[in-house]
N, CA, C and O atoms as a CHARMM CRD file, in Angstrom:
* protein
*
  308
    1    1 UNK  N      0.94500  -0.83500   0.25000 PROA 1      0.00000
    2    1 UNK  CA    -0.00500  -0.15100  -0.01400 PROA 1      0.00000
    3    1 UNK  C      0.93900   1.69600  -0.05500 PROA 1      0.00000
    4    1 UNK  O      1.66100   2.11500   0.85100 PROA 1      0.00000
    5    2 UNK  N      0.72500   2.17900  -0.89700 PROA 2      0.00000
    6    2 UNK  CA     1.72800   3.10100  -0.72800 PROA 2      0.00000
    7    2 UNK  C      1.34800   4.22300   0.26700 PROA 2      0.00000
    8    2 UNK  O      0.20100   4.25200   0.71200 PROA 2      0.00000
    9    3 UNK  N      2.25900   5.14100   0.63100 PROA 3      0.00000
   10    3 UNK  CA     1.64300   5.88600   1.92200 PROA 3      0.00000
   11    3 UNK  C      1.45000   7.48300   0.76400 PROA 3      0.00000
   12    3 UNK  O      1.72300   7.77000  -0.40200 PROA 3      0.00000
   13    4 UNK  N      0.78800   8.20300   2.03200 PROA 4      0.00000
   14    4 UNK  CA     0.43300   8.59000   1.58900 PROA 4      0.00000
   15    4 UNK  C      1.72200  10.13700   1.34200 PROA 4      0.00000
   16    4 UNK  O      2.70400  10.40200   2.03500 PROA 4      0.00000
   17    5 UNK  N      1.21900  10.82800   0.19000 PROA 5      0.00000
   18    5 UNK  CA     2.01200  12.52400   0.32600 PROA 5      0.00000
   19    5 UNK  C      2.33700  13.04400   0.71600 PROA 5      0.00000
   20    5 UNK  O      1.62200  13.92600   0.23900 PROA 5      0.00000
   21    6 UNK  N      3.04400  13.64600   1.46500 PROA 6      0.00000
   22    6 UNK  CA     3.38200  15.19900   2.46400 PROA 6      0.00000
   23    6 UNK  C      2.58300  16.12200   2.14100 PROA 6      0.00000
   24    6 UNK  O      2.64000  16.67600   1.04300 PROA 6      0.00000
   25    7 UNK  N      1.56800  16.47000   3.22300 PROA 7      0.00000
   26    7 UNK  CA     0.63700  17.95800   3.09900 PROA 7      0.00000
   27    7 UNK  C      1.34300  18.69700   1.37700 PROA 7      0.00000
   28    7 UNK  O      0.99900  18.76900   0.19700 PROA 7      0.00000
   29    8 UNK  N      2.57100  19.13700   2.33000 PROA 8      0.00000
   30    8 UNK  CA     3.20600  20.15700   1.79600 PROA 8      0.00000
   31    8 UNK  C      2.68600  19.84300  -0.66400 PROA 8      0.00000
   32    8 UNK  O      1.91500  20.18900  -1.56000 PROA 8      0.00000
   33    9 UNK  N      3.53400  19.23800  -0.44000 PROA 9      0.00000
   34    9 UNK  CA     3.49200  18.13300  -1.56500 PROA 9      0.00000
   35    9 UNK  C      2.03800  18.47700  -2.40100 PROA 9      0.00000
   36    9 UNK  O      1.88700  19.16000  -3.41500 PROA 9      0.00000
   37   10 UNK  N      1.02600  17.73700  -1.58200 PROA 10     0.00000
   38   10 UNK  CA    -0.50200  17.30800  -1.44000 PROA 10     0.00000
   39   10 UNK  C     -1.03100  19.13700  -2.19600 PROA 10     0.00000
   40   10 UNK  O     -1.73500  19.09100  -3.20400 PROA 10     0.00000
   41   11 UNK  N     -0.62700  20.61600  -1.61900 PROA 11     0.00000
   42   11 UNK  CA    -1.50100  21.26500  -1.97300 PROA 11     0.00000
   43   11 UNK  C     -0.48300  21.69200  -3.00400 PROA 11     0.00000
   44   11 UNK  O     -1.29100  22.04300  -3.86300 PROA 11     0.00000
   45   12 UNK  N      0.37900  21.85800  -3.40200 PROA 12     0.00000
   46   12 UNK  CA     1.38400  21.97400  -4.07300 PROA 12     0.00000
   47   12 UNK  C      1.17000  21.49800  -5.30600 PROA 12     0.00000
   48   12 UNK  O      1.49300  22.05800  -6.35400 PROA 12     0.00000
   49   13 UNK  N      0.52800  20.27800  -5.16700 PROA 13     0.00000
   50   13 UNK  CA    -0.47400  19.53000  -6.35700 PROA 13     0.00000
   51   13 UNK  C     -1.22000  20.00500  -6.98200 PROA 13     0.00000
   52   13 UNK  O     -1.16800  20.06800  -8.21000 PROA 13     0.00000
   53   14 UNK  N     -2.43300  20.62700  -5.99400 PROA 14     0.00000
   54   14 UNK  CA    -3.78500  21.10900  -5.46800 PROA 14     0.00000
   55   14 UNK  C     -3.82300  22.89600  -6.40300 PROA 14     0.00000
   56   14 UNK  O     -4.68300  23.47400  -7.06900 PROA 14     0.00000
   57   15 UNK  N     -2.76400  23.15200  -6.08100 PROA 15     0.00000
   58   15 UNK  CA    -2.27500  24.61100  -6.53300 PROA 15     0.00000
   59   15 UNK  C     -2.05100  24.77200  -8.07700 PROA 15     0.00000
   60   15 UNK  O     -2.44900  25.74800  -8.71200 PROA 15     0.00000
   61   16 UNK  N     -1.20000  23.44000  -8.74700 PROA 16     0.00000
   62   16 UNK  CA    -1.09600  23.44200 -10.50200 PROA 16     0.00000
   63   16 UNK  C     -2.71700  22.98700 -10.74500 PROA 16     0.00000
   64   16 UNK  O     -3.30500  23.51100 -11.69000 PROA 16     0.00000
   65   17 UNK  N     -3.30100  22.19200 -10.04600 PROA 17     0.00000
   66   17 UNK  CA    -5.10600  22.06700 -10.74800 PROA 17     0.00000
   67   17 UNK  C     -5.36400  23.09400 -10.80400 PROA 17     0.00000
   68   17 UNK  O     -5.55900  23.55600 -11.92900 PROA 17     0.00000
   69   18 UNK  N     -5.51700  24.11000  -9.43700 PROA 18     0.00000
   70   18 UNK  CA    -6.10200  25.82100  -9.87500 PROA 18     0.00000
   71   18 UNK  C     -5.92600  26.03800 -10.55700 PROA 18     0.00000
   72   18 UNK  O     -6.74200  26.42700 -11.39300 PROA 18     0.00000
   73   19 UNK  N     -4.11700  25.90100 -10.78800 PROA 19     0.00000
   74   19 UNK  CA    -3.66800  26.59300 -12.28500 PROA 19     0.00000
   75   19 UNK  C     -4.45100  26.49600 -13.55300 PROA 19     0.00000
   76   19 UNK  O     -4.84100  27.34900 -14.35000 PROA 19     0.00000
   77   20 UNK  N     -4.58100  24.95000 -13.48500 PROA 20     0.00000
   78   20 UNK  CA    -4.90400  24.73300 -14.70300 PROA 20     0.00000
   79   20 UNK  C     -6.59500  25.05600 -15.34400 PROA 20     0.00000
   80   20 UNK  O     -7.13100  25.52500 -16.34800 PROA 20     0.00000
   81   21 UNK  N     -6.92900  24.50600 -14.13300 PROA 21     0.00000
   82   21 UNK  CA    -8.48400  25.19700 -13.99500 PROA 21     0.00000
   83   21 UNK  C     -8.80800  26.61500 -14.80600 PROA 21     0.00000
   84   21 UNK  O     -9.57100  26.87300 -15.73700 PROA 21     0.00000
   85   22 UNK  N     -7.93900  27.36400 -14.07500 PROA 22     0.00000
   86   22 UNK  CA    -8.24000  28.68900 -14.42100 PROA 22     0.00000
   87   22 UNK  C     -7.14700  29.13200 -15.29400 PROA 22     0.00000
   88   22 UNK  O     -6.54300  30.13800 -14.92200 PROA 22     0.00000
   89   23 UNK  N     -6.71600  28.46900 -16.57700 PROA 23     0.00000
   90   23 UNK  CA    -6.49500  28.21000 -17.86100 PROA 23     0.00000
   91   23 UNK  C     -7.44300  27.74100 -18.32200 PROA 23     0.00000
   92   23 UNK  O     -8.16700  28.61100 -18.80600 PROA 23     0.00000
   93   24 UNK  N     -7.84300  26.70500 -18.42500 PROA 24     0.00000
   94   24 UNK  CA    -9.31700  26.16700 -19.11500 PROA 24     0.00000
   95   24 UNK  C    -10.53200  26.67800 -18.88900 PROA 24     0.00000
   96   24 UNK  O    -11.44100  26.27800 -19.61700 PROA 24     0.00000
   97   25 UNK  N    -10.85600  27.75300 -17.75500 PROA 25     0.00000
   98   25 UNK  CA   -11.96700  28.69100 -17.64300 PROA 25     0.00000
   99   25 UNK  C    -11.84300  29.50600 -18.90900 PROA 25     0.00000
  100   25 UNK  O    -12.84300  29.95100 -19.47200 PROA 25     0.00000
  101   26 UNK  N    -10.39400  29.73700 -19.43700 PROA 26     0.00000
  102   26 UNK  CA   -10.23900  30.70800 -20.34200 PROA 26     0.00000
  103   26 UNK  C    -10.79000  30.53400 -21.98000 PROA 26     0.00000
  104   26 UNK  O    -11.27100  31.23200 -22.87300 PROA 26     0.00000
  105   27 UNK  N    -10.57000  29.77300 -21.84700 PROA 27     0.00000
  106   27 UNK  CA   -10.23900  28.62400 -23.74800 PROA 27     0.00000
  107   27 UNK  C    -12.15000  28.19700 -23.77700 PROA 27     0.00000
  108   27 UNK  O    -12.76300  28.21100 -24.84400 PROA 27     0.00000
  109   28 UNK  N    -12.79300  27.87200 -22.52000 PROA 28     0.00000
  110   28 UNK  CA   -13.89700  27.26100 -22.79100 PROA 28     0.00000
  111   28 UNK  C    -15.22800  27.98300 -23.41900 PROA 28     0.00000
  112   28 UNK  O    -15.36400  29.04100 -22.80500 PROA 28     0.00000
  113   29 UNK  N    -16.04600  27.86600 -24.19200 PROA 29     0.00000
  114   29 UNK  CA   -16.38800  28.18000 -25.17400 PROA 29     0.00000
  115   29 UNK  C    -18.27400  28.63300 -24.33400 PROA 29     0.00000
  116   29 UNK  O    -18.87100  29.70900 -24.36500 PROA 29     0.00000
  117   30 UNK  N    -18.70700  27.26900 -23.67300 PROA 30     0.00000
  118   30 UNK  CA   -19.97700  27.42500 -23.46200 PROA 30     0.00000
  119   30 UNK  C    -20.37500  27.36800 -21.88200 PROA 30     0.00000
  120   30 UNK  O    -19.50700  27.55200 -21.02900 PROA 30     0.00000
  121   31 UNK  N    -21.54300  27.14200 -21.58500 PROA 31     0.00000
  122   31 UNK  CA   -22.14900  27.91000 -19.92300 PROA 31     0.00000
  123   31 UNK  C    -22.03800  26.53800 -19.19500 PROA 31     0.00000
  124   31 UNK  O    -22.44500  26.52900 -18.03400 PROA 31     0.00000
  125   32 UNK  N    -21.43900  25.12700 -19.82000 PROA 32     0.00000
  126   32 UNK  CA   -21.82700  23.98500 -19.30100 PROA 32     0.00000
  127   32 UNK  C    -20.34300  23.54600 -19.08800 PROA 32     0.00000
  128   32 UNK  O    -19.99600  22.77600 -18.19300 PROA 32     0.00000
  129   33 UNK  N    -19.47300  24.13500 -20.03500 PROA 33     0.00000
  130   33 UNK  CA   -18.01300  23.61000 -19.32400 PROA 33     0.00000
  131   33 UNK  C    -17.43000  24.40700 -17.92600 PROA 33     0.00000
  132   33 UNK  O    -16.89200  23.91300 -16.93600 PROA 33     0.00000
  133   34 UNK  N    -17.81100  26.11400 -18.29500 PROA 34     0.00000
  134   34 UNK  CA   -17.89400  27.39800 -17.36200 PROA 34     0.00000
  135   34 UNK  C    -17.52100  26.76100 -15.58700 PROA 34     0.00000
  136   34 UNK  O    -16.60700  26.78500 -14.76300 PROA 34     0.00000
  137   35 UNK  N    -19.43400  26.03800 -15.81200 PROA 35     0.00000
  138   35 UNK  CA   -19.84900  25.72900 -14.86900 PROA 35     0.00000
  139   35 UNK  C    -19.50800  24.55600 -14.33800 PROA 35     0.00000
  140   35 UNK  O    -19.75500  24.23000 -13.17700 PROA 35     0.00000
  141   36 UNK  N    -18.88100  23.81900 -15.23300 PROA 36     0.00000
  142   36 UNK  CA   -18.12600  22.12200 -14.48100 PROA 36     0.00000
  143   36 UNK  C    -16.63200  22.83400 -13.95800 PROA 36     0.00000
  144   36 UNK  O    -16.23600  22.38100 -12.88400 PROA 36     0.00000
  145   37 UNK  N    -16.02900  23.56700 -14.39800 PROA 37     0.00000
  146   37 UNK  CA   -15.07200  24.07500 -14.43200 PROA 37     0.00000
  147   37 UNK  C    -14.89600  24.80000 -12.88300 PROA 37     0.00000
  148   37 UNK  O    -13.92900  24.74100 -12.12400 PROA 37     0.00000
  149   38 UNK  N    -16.41100  25.61500 -12.68700 PROA 38     0.00000
  150   38 UNK  CA   -16.54500  26.98900 -11.21500 PROA 38     0.00000
  151   38 UNK  C    -16.38500  25.33500  -9.83600 PROA 38     0.00000
  152   38 UNK  O    -15.60200  24.96000  -8.96300 PROA 38     0.00000
  153   39 UNK  N    -17.91600  24.79700 -10.57600 PROA 39     0.00000
  154   39 UNK  CA   -17.39500  23.06500  -9.44800 PROA 39     0.00000
  155   39 UNK  C    -15.95500  22.75500  -9.05700 PROA 39     0.00000
  156   39 UNK  O    -15.41800  22.92300  -7.96200 PROA 39     0.00000
  157   40 UNK  N    -15.23300  22.06100 -10.65900 PROA 40     0.00000
  158   40 UNK  CA   -14.41300  21.57700  -9.70200 PROA 40     0.00000
  159   40 UNK  C    -13.42500  22.43800  -9.23000 PROA 40     0.00000
  160   40 UNK  O    -12.62000  21.93100  -8.44900 PROA 40     0.00000
  161   41 UNK  N    -13.25600  23.88100  -9.57400 PROA 41     0.00000
  162   41 UNK  CA   -12.86400  24.53500  -8.60100 PROA 41     0.00000
  163   41 UNK  C    -13.11600  24.40500  -7.39300 PROA 41     0.00000
  164   41 UNK  O    -12.20900  24.42100  -6.56200 PROA 41     0.00000
  165   42 UNK  N    -14.30600  24.26200  -7.08300 PROA 42     0.00000
  166   42 UNK  CA   -14.41300  24.42700  -5.75800 PROA 42     0.00000
  167   42 UNK  C    -14.33800  22.98700  -4.72100 PROA 42     0.00000
  168   42 UNK  O    -14.14000  22.89100  -3.51000 PROA 42     0.00000
  169   43 UNK  N    -14.51300  22.26700  -5.45500 PROA 43     0.00000
  170   43 UNK  CA   -13.62600  21.22400  -5.09000 PROA 43     0.00000
  171   43 UNK  C    -12.44600  20.90500  -4.49400 PROA 43     0.00000
  172   43 UNK  O    -12.11500  20.32200  -3.46200 PROA 43     0.00000
  173   44 UNK  N    -11.67800  21.64400  -5.76800 PROA 44     0.00000
  174   44 UNK  CA    -9.91200  21.59500  -4.88800 PROA 44     0.00000
  175   44 UNK  C     -9.75300  22.80300  -4.33600 PROA 44     0.00000
  176   44 UNK  O     -8.54900  22.90200  -4.10000 PROA 44     0.00000
  177   45 UNK  N    -10.23300  23.64200  -4.04800 PROA 45     0.00000
  178   45 UNK  CA   -10.05300  24.75900  -3.14900 PROA 45     0.00000
  179   45 UNK  C    -10.72400  24.52800  -1.88200 PROA 45     0.00000
  180   45 UNK  O    -10.44900  25.19300  -0.88300 PROA 45     0.00000
  181   46 UNK  N    -12.06500  23.11300  -1.89800 PROA 46     0.00000
  182   46 UNK  CA   -12.09500  23.08700  -0.24800 PROA 46     0.00000
  183   46 UNK  C    -11.36900  21.65100  -0.08700 PROA 46     0.00000
  184   46 UNK  O    -11.43400  21.33400   1.10100 PROA 46     0.00000
  185   47 UNK  N    -10.68200  20.63900  -0.87500 PROA 47     0.00000
  186   47 UNK  CA    -9.67200  19.76100  -0.52900 PROA 47     0.00000
  187   47 UNK  C     -8.36200  20.18400  -0.04100 PROA 47     0.00000
  188   47 UNK  O     -7.56900  19.44300   0.54200 PROA 47     0.00000
  189   48 UNK  N     -8.11100  21.88700  -0.41500 PROA 48     0.00000
  190   48 UNK  CA    -6.93200  22.55400   0.17300 PROA 48     0.00000
  191   48 UNK  C     -7.17800  22.52200   2.00600 PROA 48     0.00000
  192   48 UNK  O     -6.76700  21.98900   3.03600 PROA 48     0.00000
  193   49 UNK  N     -8.08700  23.44300   1.51700 PROA 49     0.00000
  194   49 UNK  CA    -8.46300  23.95600   2.85200 PROA 49     0.00000
  195   49 UNK  C     -8.93500  22.19000   4.22400 PROA 49     0.00000
  196   49 UNK  O     -8.96100  22.41600   5.43400 PROA 49     0.00000
  197   50 UNK  N     -9.09400  21.38000   3.93000 PROA 50     0.00000
  198   50 UNK  CA    -9.50500  20.65000   4.44700 PROA 50     0.00000
  199   50 UNK  C     -8.04900  20.15900   4.75700 PROA 50     0.00000
  200   50 UNK  O     -7.92700  19.97000   5.96700 PROA 50     0.00000
  201   51 UNK  N     -6.92400  19.89700   4.06200 PROA 51     0.00000
  202   51 UNK  CA    -5.73700  19.76500   4.18800 PROA 51     0.00000
  203   51 UNK  C     -5.02600  21.02500   5.59000 PROA 51     0.00000
  204   51 UNK  O     -4.56400  20.74300   6.69500 PROA 51     0.00000
  205   52 UNK  N     -5.14300  21.88600   5.17200 PROA 52     0.00000
  206   52 UNK  CA    -5.04400  22.87100   6.24900 PROA 52     0.00000
  207   52 UNK  C     -5.52000  22.81800   6.93000 PROA 52     0.00000
  208   52 UNK  O     -4.78800  22.70100   7.91200 PROA 52     0.00000
  209   53 UNK  N     -6.81800  22.82500   7.25700 PROA 53     0.00000
  210   53 UNK  CA    -7.03500  22.51800   8.39600 PROA 53     0.00000
  211   53 UNK  C     -6.90100  20.95800   9.46500 PROA 53     0.00000
  212   53 UNK  O     -7.06000  20.67300  10.65200 PROA 53     0.00000
  213   54 UNK  N     -6.62200  20.45000   8.54700 PROA 54     0.00000
  214   54 UNK  CA    -6.01400  19.25100   9.38500 PROA 54     0.00000
  215   54 UNK  C     -4.87100  19.42200  10.15200 PROA 54     0.00000
  216   54 UNK  O     -4.66600  19.21300  11.34800 PROA 54     0.00000
  217   55 UNK  N     -4.00000  19.93300   9.05700 PROA 55     0.00000
  218   55 UNK  CA    -2.04800  20.48100   9.95700 PROA 55     0.00000
  219   55 UNK  C     -2.19200  21.29400  11.34500 PROA 55     0.00000
  220   55 UNK  O     -1.38400  21.39500  12.26800 PROA 55     0.00000
  221   56 UNK  N     -3.40100  21.80400  11.20300 PROA 56     0.00000
  222   56 UNK  CA    -3.80700  22.87600  12.38600 PROA 56     0.00000
  223   56 UNK  C     -4.52600  21.71100  13.68500 PROA 56     0.00000
  224   56 UNK  O     -4.45700  21.76000  14.91300 PROA 56     0.00000
  225   57 UNK  N     -5.08400  20.88900  12.91100 PROA 57     0.00000
  226   57 UNK  CA    -5.55400  20.14200  14.57100 PROA 57     0.00000
  227   57 UNK  C     -4.70000  18.92700  14.52400 PROA 57     0.00000
  228   57 UNK  O     -4.98600  17.78400  14.87800 PROA 57     0.00000
  229   58 UNK  N     -3.47300  19.44300  13.96400 PROA 58     0.00000
  230   58 UNK  CA    -2.46800  18.02300  14.86700 PROA 58     0.00000
  231   58 UNK  C     -1.70200  18.63500  15.45200 PROA 58     0.00000
  232   58 UNK  O     -1.25000  18.29000  16.54400 PROA 58     0.00000
  233   59 UNK  N     -1.36400  19.78600  14.77400 PROA 59     0.00000
  234   59 UNK  CA    -0.60400  21.08400  15.99200 PROA 59     0.00000
  235   59 UNK  C     -0.78700  21.58900  17.12700 PROA 59     0.00000
  236   59 UNK  O     -0.01400  22.35800  17.69900 PROA 59     0.00000
  237   60 UNK  N     -2.18100  21.04900  17.65900 PROA 60     0.00000
  238   60 UNK  CA    -3.63400  21.41900  17.83400 PROA 60     0.00000
  239   60 UNK  C     -3.12100  19.97300  19.27200 PROA 60     0.00000
  240   60 UNK  O     -2.54700  20.09900  20.35400 PROA 60     0.00000
  241   61 UNK  N     -3.50500  19.12600  18.77700 PROA 61     0.00000
  242   61 UNK  CA    -3.12100  16.87700  19.55000 PROA 61     0.00000
  243   61 UNK  C     -1.71800  17.58100  20.00600 PROA 61     0.00000
  244   61 UNK  O     -1.51600  17.52200  21.21900 PROA 61     0.00000
  245   62 UNK  N     -0.80000  18.18300  19.29300 PROA 62     0.00000
  246   62 UNK  CA     0.52400  17.78700  19.70400 PROA 62     0.00000
  247   62 UNK  C      1.00600  19.00400  20.92900 PROA 62     0.00000
  248   62 UNK  O      1.98300  18.84300  21.66100 PROA 62     0.00000
  249   63 UNK  N      0.15500  20.15100  20.96300 PROA 63     0.00000
  250   63 UNK  CA     0.15000  20.39500  21.81600 PROA 63     0.00000
  251   63 UNK  C     -0.74500  20.49600  23.14200 PROA 63     0.00000
  252   63 UNK  O     -0.63400  21.44900  23.91400 PROA 63     0.00000
  253   64 UNK  N     -1.61600  19.46600  23.34200 PROA 64     0.00000
  254   64 UNK  CA    -2.52500  19.16800  24.20300 PROA 64     0.00000
  255   64 UNK  C     -1.86800  17.73500  24.25200 PROA 64     0.00000
  256   64 UNK  O     -2.20100  17.29400  25.35200 PROA 64     0.00000
  257   65 UNK  N     -1.18500  16.89300  23.67800 PROA 65     0.00000
  258   65 UNK  CA    -0.40000  16.04300  23.93100 PROA 65     0.00000
  259   65 UNK  C      1.15100  16.37500  25.39300 PROA 65     0.00000
  260   65 UNK  O      1.60500  15.66700  26.29200 PROA 65     0.00000
  261   66 UNK  N      1.41300  17.56600  24.97800 PROA 66     0.00000
  262   66 UNK  CA     2.31700  18.16600  25.55500 PROA 66     0.00000
  263   66 UNK  C      2.27000  18.94700  27.00200 PROA 66     0.00000
  264   66 UNK  O      3.17900  19.20300  27.79200 PROA 66     0.00000
  265   67 UNK  N      0.11300  19.37500  27.06800 PROA 67     0.00000
  266   67 UNK  CA     0.39100  19.94400  28.14700 PROA 67     0.00000
  267   67 UNK  C     -0.59000  18.90500  29.07600 PROA 67     0.00000
  268   67 UNK  O     -1.14300  19.31700  30.09500 PROA 67     0.00000
  269   68 UNK  N     -0.68600  17.96200  28.74900 PROA 68     0.00000
  270   68 UNK  CA    -1.08700  16.35300  29.53900 PROA 68     0.00000
  271   68 UNK  C      0.32100  15.21600  30.07600 PROA 68     0.00000
  272   68 UNK  O      0.23800  14.11100  30.61100 PROA 68     0.00000
  273   69 UNK  N      1.37000  15.89600  29.73900 PROA 69     0.00000
  274   69 UNK  CA     2.59300  15.39100  29.98200 PROA 69     0.00000
  275   69 UNK  C      3.02100  15.42100  30.94300 PROA 69     0.00000
  276   69 UNK  O      3.25800  14.57300  31.80400 PROA 69     0.00000
  277   70 UNK  N      3.29500  17.52800  30.76200 PROA 70     0.00000
  278   70 UNK  CA     3.60200  18.18600  31.79600 PROA 70     0.00000
  279   70 UNK  C      2.62000  17.55600  33.06900 PROA 70     0.00000
  280   70 UNK  O      2.95000  16.94200  34.08300 PROA 70     0.00000
  281   71 UNK  N      1.27100  17.98200  32.56500 PROA 71     0.00000
  282   71 UNK  CA     0.55000  17.82000  34.58200 PROA 71     0.00000
  283   71 UNK  C      0.20800  16.46400  34.93800 PROA 71     0.00000
  284   71 UNK  O     -0.54300  16.38100  35.91000 PROA 71     0.00000
  285   72 UNK  N      0.64600  15.13500  34.28100 PROA 72     0.00000
  286   72 UNK  CA     0.93100  13.77200  34.17500 PROA 72     0.00000
  287   72 UNK  C      2.74000  13.87400  35.47100 PROA 72     0.00000
  288   72 UNK  O      2.73500  13.42500  36.61700 PROA 72     0.00000
  289   73 UNK  N      3.66700  14.37700  34.98000 PROA 73     0.00000
  290   73 UNK  CA     5.19200  14.75000  35.52700 PROA 73     0.00000
  291   73 UNK  C      4.55300  15.56900  36.93900 PROA 73     0.00000
  292   73 UNK  O      4.83100  15.10200  38.04300 PROA 73     0.00000
  293   74 UNK  N      3.65700  16.85200  36.82700 PROA 74     0.00000
  294   74 UNK  CA     3.31800  16.90000  38.12600 PROA 74     0.00000
  295   74 UNK  C      2.73600  16.69200  38.67700 PROA 74     0.00000
  296   74 UNK  O      2.76800  17.14500  39.82100 PROA 74     0.00000
  297   75 UNK  N      1.62200  15.71100  38.18300 PROA 75     0.00000
  298   75 UNK  CA     0.97100  15.08900  39.77900 PROA 75     0.00000
  299   75 UNK  C      1.55800  14.12200  40.39000 PROA 75     0.00000
  300   75 UNK  O      1.47000  13.84300  41.58600 PROA 75     0.00000
  301   76 UNK  N      2.55800  13.25700  39.05200 PROA 76     0.00000
  302   76 UNK  CA     3.21600  12.39400  40.32200 PROA 76     0.00000
  303   76 UNK  C      4.34600  13.06600  41.34700 PROA 76     0.00000
  304   76 UNK  O      4.75400  12.47800  42.34900 PROA 76     0.00000
  305   77 UNK  N      4.79600  14.43000  40.92400 PROA 77     0.00000
  306   77 UNK  CA     5.78500  15.28300  41.53500 PROA 77     0.00000
  307   77 UNK  C      5.04000  15.55700  42.88400 PROA 77     0.00000
  308   77 UNK  O      5.55700  16.27500  43.74000 PROA 77     0.00000
């Protein structure tokens, strides 16, 4: 089973997708294609937001874990 890419690499890939979608939007000719690109852009931006939020949650859990160890050490002493 393959490992997940690092979050920075995933964000970079998604940012490249956004650039491609922007370029596609310029050359499309009908409303259906424009609306499809808008939907795809919303999905890519949502994925980027989710990755960023997950990074914030990981940092918060790390800080919480450190605080719990501090409390545990104070209780033992």
